[in-house]
C-alpha positions, 0 to 999 in steps of 0.5 A: 561956575560950571554946571555939574552936568558938564562933568564927563568921563572919557570911556576911551581912556584905558586908565579911566576904565581900569579905575571904574572896572575894579570891584571885588566880588567878595566886597561888593555884597557887603558894601552895597548893603552898607551903602543903603543903610548910610544916612546921606546928608550935606556937610558930613565928615565921614571915615572909612576904616580899612578901605582896602583898594578903595571900595566903598570909600570912593563910592561913598565920597561920590554919594556925599558930594563936594559938601562932604569929605571922606577920610580913609584909614588902612594899614596897607600901602598897595591899597592906598596907591590903588585908591589914589589911582581911582581917585585921580581917574574918577575925578573924586577930590573930597577924600584924604587917605591915611596909612594907619591902624584902627586901634590908634587913629590920628584924628581929633576927638568928636571929629566925624559925623559918620564912620563906615567899615566894610569887613574891616572891623573883623580884621583888626588886631584888637576889636575892643580898642578899635571900637573905643577909637571909633567912639572917640573920633566920632561925635555924639549922635554920629552914625557908625555902620559896618559889616562883617561876615559871620562864623557860619561863612563857608560852613560847607567847606569847614564841615568837609575840612573837619571830616577829612581831619577825622578820617586822617586821624588828625582830629586834634586839629579840628580845634585849630579850625574853630580857632581860625574861624573865631579869629576872623569872624567874631560872634554877633553877640560879642560885637554887640557887647563891645559896642555897648562898652564903647558907648554905641547904641545899636539901632538895627542889625541887618542879617543878609546872605549871598553864595558862591556857586562852582562847578566843582572843587577845582573851580572853587579852589582856583577862584581868586577869592578862595586863593586869598583865604587859602594861606590861612587854611593851610596854616591850620595844619602842619606843613608836611600834612597839607598836600595829602589833606587838601587833596582829600578835601578836594576829592570829597568836595568833588564828590559833593559836586557830583551828587548836588550838581555843583558846589555852593558856599554860603556867606551870611553877614551882618550890617550893624547900624549904630549911633554914638551915644556918648554924652 
């Protein structure tokens, strides 16, 4: 049997570097805090819901080691293929990937000792159903740790969005802005209520925050993370009004950047540490 100290990576292999040098700056702050809350034990069966392109799934699998196993479930195919690539080139073997939805998971009852989800639960179609499934597939006493950014995320941007809507005589669309925020970022008390209904006991709620800083509005709106959110922002208003509206938003953000020596967008988030309390 070879010693673990003999395991090495070839850092001159471009594909190995590609697998290592790939972590979304958006996902990292949530996931790093979540990983610090997980209780690491040998012989754990873990589940990562909404693993995206492989973080923190691959990291969790490495930390649990060969005695543990990690299953990832995600509805996307591109992320699944990217995660397979990372697993291959990092040599991680204790992972199984499943394409599917959190609301209908193809796993046995009481199967997992640990469930994690890094900003995955606020992207499910039916939160109540997804949490019920988490309860079903995890054993009594299992740990459930997940993160989500709160409804105050990018509050600075949304304040400008609403202000410009009022200036343009489009105040009725402010309600659509609020609906968009609620759809993606449920209030903390709504999560706690649904967790209790699903037989989870909340051990601790961690409240954290990070921020994105930019030189001006153009830098912000051309940032890769903001481009991910842009389609949903545009959907809030009619297509014929978007160009003029977002030009006005950019101008107002630039004015703020001049006055405040840059732009800062805050991202408050929560880490829920829970235990399955079903009997």
